[in-house]
N, C-alpha and C positions, 0 to 999 in steps of 0.2 A: 501495500500500500502506497501509495505519494502521500508525503509530509502536508498536511493545510500550512497554504502560504497564504498572512495575511494579508486583510482587504488594502491596506495602508502602502503597503509596497509595492510594484511592477514590474515585473521580471522580461528584460527581453528574451531572444532565440540563444543569445552567450549566457543565460543567467545571472544579469546585471545587472543590478536594482535599481529600482529610481522612484521617484515619491509623486504616489496616484495624484495629484493636487497638480502638475505639470504638465500634464494631458488633457488634450482640449476638448475631454468626453470622459465620464465620468466611469469608472472604473469598478465599483463593488453592489453587488449588489440592490444598495435600501438608494443605488443611483438613479435618479428621475430616466423613463423612458422614453429613450430618443427611439421618433415616429421616424420613416424618412418620406416626406411628401409624396402625394403622386401627383405631376407636374404634365403627367400629359394631355389636358387639354388646353392647358399653357402653351404648351409648344405647339398643341394644334391651333391654338387661336392665331401665335408669331404668323404661324407661318403660312395664313392661310389671309395674313394681313401681311405679310411681304410681298406675296405673290402677284397679292389685288395689287398693290401698290407699284411693284413691276410691269404688270402687267397694264397700269394706267398709265406708267414714265414710254412703255414701248409706244404703246396707240397713239400720245403724245407726238414722238419720237417721227411716226411711222408719218401719221399724218400731218409736224415738218418738210418732213424729208418730201411728201409727195406736192408737198406747196413751193418746195423749192424746184419742181425742175416742175410745175406748171409754169411762173417767172422766169426761171430761162430758156422752154419753149417758146414762155409769148414775145417772148425780146430777143428772141433769132430769129423768127417770127418776124416782126418790125423792124429792129435791124438787117434785117435780107429782104428788106422789102419795098418802093418803088414807092419813092414824095421827095420834090422839088424844092424840098423847104428846110430851112430852120427849125424844129420846134423849139419850143420855148418853155422851160421846167416850169412845170403849176398850171400850163392848157392840157383841155382834150381836146383830143381827137379820134379818129373812128379809121376803124381800117376795113378794108375790104377784099369782095373776091371778085378781079377779072374774068372774064369769060374765059380767056386763055389760061385758069386753074395760076394766075399768077396776083399776089397782094400788094395794095396800096395803099397810103395813109395820106384823107383825106384831113378839110377843116370840116369841110361838106357836113349836115345832122342829114343821118342816115332816111327821116321822115319829107326832106327838100326833093330827093331822085330817088329813082328805082335802079338801083345796085344793089351787089348781094354784102349784105352786111356779115362784119365776122364778130364786134367788137370794139367797145367804144374801151382808149386807155390813156394814161394820161405819165408825161416825165416828170419823173422829181428827181430830186438836188446829188443824189450818184447816178444821173442818169440813167436810169432801169426805169423799165415799163411797169405802171401797174394798170392792170383790168381793173374798172370801175363793173358793176352790180348795176 
């Protein structure tokens, strides 16, 4: 039979003694019960929140990317279209499609004549064409 060791002394695997009050947990029979909390629901909520935030951020980035592609496309079309004037920043211009499928930029409002209207645009201070809805 092994010799009973006192509660206030803790032995490690090398039989060295330590004072029990230095341990970060109770070591005797009368010590409070250590209950391991179930944090599964907390983890699940955390995962759900993080995934939701990442999904929303991804959707925002996808929308920004699509807007950037649209801006690029319209600026390329307008800068490659035919016009015989120097556009002014902040003014509105109208983009049309000719019968031979070429684009041209005009000052004339689509209500004033019968041409294939593509869109209304404004030149901003960065020389970027902004489509006006």
